[in-house]
C-alpha positions, 0 to 999 in steps of 0.5 A, a space after each residue: 934760800 937754797 937747800 944748804 942755807 936752810 940746813 945751815 940755819 937748822 944747825 944754828 937753831 939746834 945749837 941755839 937750843 942747846 945754849 939756851 938751857 939753864 945750867 944743870 938742866 941739860 937738854 933731852 938729847 932725844 927731844 933735841 934730835 927729834 926737833 932737829 930732825 923735824 926742822 930738817 924735814 920742814 926745811 927740805 919740804 920747803 925747799 922741795 915746795 920752792 923747787 916745785 913752784 919754780 918748775 911749775 912757773 917755768 912750765 907756765 912760761 914755756 906754755 905761754 911762749 908756745 902759745 905766743 909762737 902758735 899765735 904768730 904762726 896763725 897770724 902769718 897764715 891768715 895774712 898769707 890767706 888774705 893776700 891770696 884772696 886779694 890776688 884772686 879778687 884782682 884776677 876776678 876783676 880782670 875777668 869781670 871787665 872782659 865779661 862786661 866788654 863782651 856784654 853777656 848778661 849771664 856771665 856778668 851775673 855769675 861773676 857778680 855772685 863770685 865778686 860778692 862771695 869774694 868780698 864776704 870771704 875777705 870780710 870774714 877774714 877781717 878785710 874791708 874794701 877801700 871806697 872806690 868812689 867819692 872824694 879822692 884821699 891820697 892816704 887810701 887812694 893812688 891816682 893813676 891818672 887825672 882827667 877832665 870830666 864835667 860830670 864828676 866834681 874835681 878831686 873826686 874819683 871817676 873810676 876805680 882801676 884796682 881795689 884797695 883793702 883795709 885789715 885790722 885797722 891798717 891799710 893793706 893796699 891803696 885803691 888805684 883810681 882815676 881822678 877828675 879835674 872837673 870841667 876846667 879847660 
């Protein structure tokens, strides 16, 4: 009910009070004026209360929208940070392969500590590694090559070439692997 409707309703009530007085008993004009004034103030108070309630609800909606926008921004930043760490892990894997090829045990241990820290950081960000060994699963693995290997059963991973990752129950990237054909000729 808007302000004009409230005031119109008050005018109707005032008119009804005047009609309901028995003949010969005229209503007290002062009492009627006081009653009408009180009813008007009540109506105005209700209108203001409704207006204030609507304003408060609008403010709450705006706060909720701002919180939603802020959360979206945080999620985008987290996703970008996750991808930066994944890229860092890829680069670190390349350097680790060079260190292993050169065979320097101190350098290898140092890179293994970095690898552990990188995986811990990803874990803290809700990212986990796709297994790079065991049975091949095309849902989470990308077969780069299939080779004969008598030591590894058919359809099992011989070597992980690139890590794969999960985050929040979704696959970020499939692990790139080499798959065994078994010992068939």
